[in-house]
N, C-alpha and C positions, 0 to 999 in steps of 0.2 A: 747119859744126859738124860734127867727126869724132872718132873714138875717141882719135886722137893729143893732141887738144886736152883731151878729158876726163882724159888719164892727166896732162897737165900741171897742172890743177885739183887731182887728187887728190895729186899729189908736192908742190904748193904748200902744200895743208893741212896735209900730213904735217910738212913742214919747219917752216911756221910754228909748230904747236902744240908740236913740238920745241924750238923756239928760247925760245920763252916758258917753258919748263919746266913746262908744264901735263900733267896726267894725262889729260886727255880734253875733251870737248865736249859743251854742253849746249845746247838749242833749244826754242824753242817751237813745238808741232806744232797746226797749225790745221785740217789736214784738206784745205789746198789744196796747188796743184803746187809751189810755192816751198818751202816747209817740207819737203815730201816728198823733192825732188831734193837740196836741202841735206843732208839725213839720210842720203840714199843714198851722195851724195860722201863724208861724213864716215866712214860706216861701211867703205866700201872703202879709205879712207886709212888709217883707225886702227883698225878692229876694231869690230864691234857692241858688244863689252863696254867699250868706252871712249867710247861715246855714250849720252846721256840724252835723252829725250824729256819735254817737260812741257806738259798739255794744261790749258789754264786757262780755263774757261768763266766768263764773267759771269752766274751765276744758270744759265740754260739755254743750250747752244751748238748751232746748227742742224746742224753738221759734227762733233758730238762723236763719233759712231760712226765717221765716216769718219777721223777724227785718230787714233782707237784702230786702227783697220784700217791704217791708214798706217805706224804705228809697228811692227805684227807684220810688214807686208811686209817692211820694211828691218831687222828682227829685232832691234830696240832694247828696252830695258826703259824704261818709262814711268810718271809718275805724273800724277794729276790733281788740280789744286788749283783750288777755285773762289775766285774773286777777289770775288765778289759783296759779302761784308762789307765787305773793303777800299773796294770802290768806294762803297757805300752810306754809310760814315763819311765820306768825302772829299765827297761830293756832299752829305750832311747838314751838314756844317760849312761848305761854301761859299754854301748858299743864304742863310743870315741874313745875310752879307756882301754878297751881290748884292743882298738887299732894301734894305739900308741905302745902298747905291749907286743905288737905284731902277733895277736893270737886271734882266732875267729870266735864268734858265738856259737856255743854249742849246746847240745840237747841237756846237759848237766845245769844250765841256766834256765834254758827256755821250759824245760819240764817241773823244776824246783821251785821258780819263782811263783807261779799260782797257788801252789798249796801253802805257802809261807803269807802269800797276801790273804787267803782265804783265813787262815787262824788269825792273823792281824785284825781282819774285820769281825771276826766273832768275840775275839778280845775286847774290841772298841765298843761293841753294844754290850757285852756282859758287864764291863766294869760300869757303866752308867745304871743297869738294872739290877744291880747286886746279884748276878746269876753267874753259874758254874758253868764252865766249857766240858762238853762231854766230848772224850776223846772215843774214836769209833774204830780203832785199829785192833787187828786179831793177832793171836800167837804165831800163825804160820807167816804171816807179812812181817812180824818183828824178828822171828827167827833167822829170816834170810835178809833183814835189810830192806824189803821191798815197801819202802816207807820214805818220806822225805823228812830230813833231820829239821826241826824247828817246824814243820808243817803239819802234815796228817799224824805224825808220831806223837805230838804233845796235846794237852789238855789238861784239865783239873781233876781229872779221875777218869777211869776207862773200866767199863763193865767187861768188855770182852777179852782183854789182854791176855788172859790166861787159858782162851780156847782158840783151838783151831778153827780152820775154815769151815771144816766138815762139822764141827761141834757147833759153830754159830749156825748153820743151816738148820740142826737138829732143835735148837732153842727156838729159832723162827717159826718152825713148824708146829712146836709144842705151845707157842704164843698164838696160834691161829693164824699167822699170816699166810697170805697168798702163795701156794707153793710156786708158782710161775717166777714170782719175784723173789723168793729165797734161794731158787736152784737157778737163778739168772745167771748165765757165764759173766763171770767178772772181768773186767777190762778198765784201763785207765781212762777211756774216752777220749785219747789223744792220738795213739800209735796206729788205730786200726785193727790193732792185735788184742788176743786174750791175754790176762796175766799170765796164764800156764804156758803160752806161746812165747811171752818175753822171758819167763823165767828158765824155761828149757825143760820143765818136770812137772808134775800134777801136783796139786794141793792134797791129793789122797796118798801120794808117796812121801810128800814130806810129813803130812799127819802120822803115817806109819812109822815114821823115824822117830817122831817126836814122843809118841805115846809108847810105841813099842820096840824102839830101838833098831826096828828093821832097816838095814842097809840095801836098798835096791842098787840098780843099776846108775841111778844118778845121784848116789850118795857124795862122790865125790865133789860133784858140783853143788850140792848142797851145804857140804861141808866148807867149801871155799867160799861161798856166798855169806856163810855164818861168820867165819873168821874175818873178812874183809870190812863187815859191816858192825864190827863190835862198838867202835865208837857211837853208832847210833844208838844203843842201849846203854852207855854210860854217862850220856849227858856230856858236859865239859869234862874232858880228861884234865886231871890236874897233875904237876910235877910229881912223881915218885921215883926215887932212885931204884926201886924194885918194881917198875913197870912192867917188865917183860914177863916177872913170875905171876902179877896180877892178871895178865891177859891168859897166861898159860892155866891159870887156876880157874877162870872162867870157862876156858875151852873143856875142863873136865866135867863142868856140869851141864854140859849140853846133852 
């Protein structure tokens, strides 16, 4: 990673937003490195006045103060919208259906509803402002499906989708962002565990496989997660009589 690559990213953002006829960019600010780095890239590409951050706690948010501090660091205006009432409304109307189906409410629902509500919120604002929604996901998360489909894995454009977690850190340092935030241990803010604890392998090991093809002791687990999360990288899977071959071909490109 070098400054020339970063200039290419900023130029790409600038041209993409211009080609879409949009006035600016809006993104969710979580307090993590991905949203911080994305925001900084957008600010340097478009100017701070054309970037808006939205902090969306679901009730209480562990990194709420850090999210606000991140907005201040990159110099953007921000708004806080608590999605808890929306979340409770969805859950309260889901539980009776699950009871009739004799199924309990599980973490697939409780963990995935908030990211989808956050994306709904961003697009609600963006549509009226003629802004684009910036996706903040990175390559490492995408490769193993550590994202929420139709939640944090969507957006109008993504500046970091082709960079591993460690490369995102390199970009952050080259952009002059605080080291303590760039190298802050990533976590979902919900489970009390770090991302790496939940994944069962390190981002370093995942990055080494992605970039070097190095198969460490956790390769089988990485490969399995990549395979079962294929649907998250293809959007809506359409009928195809040769569907199995399609997925097999995708696996060859890993």
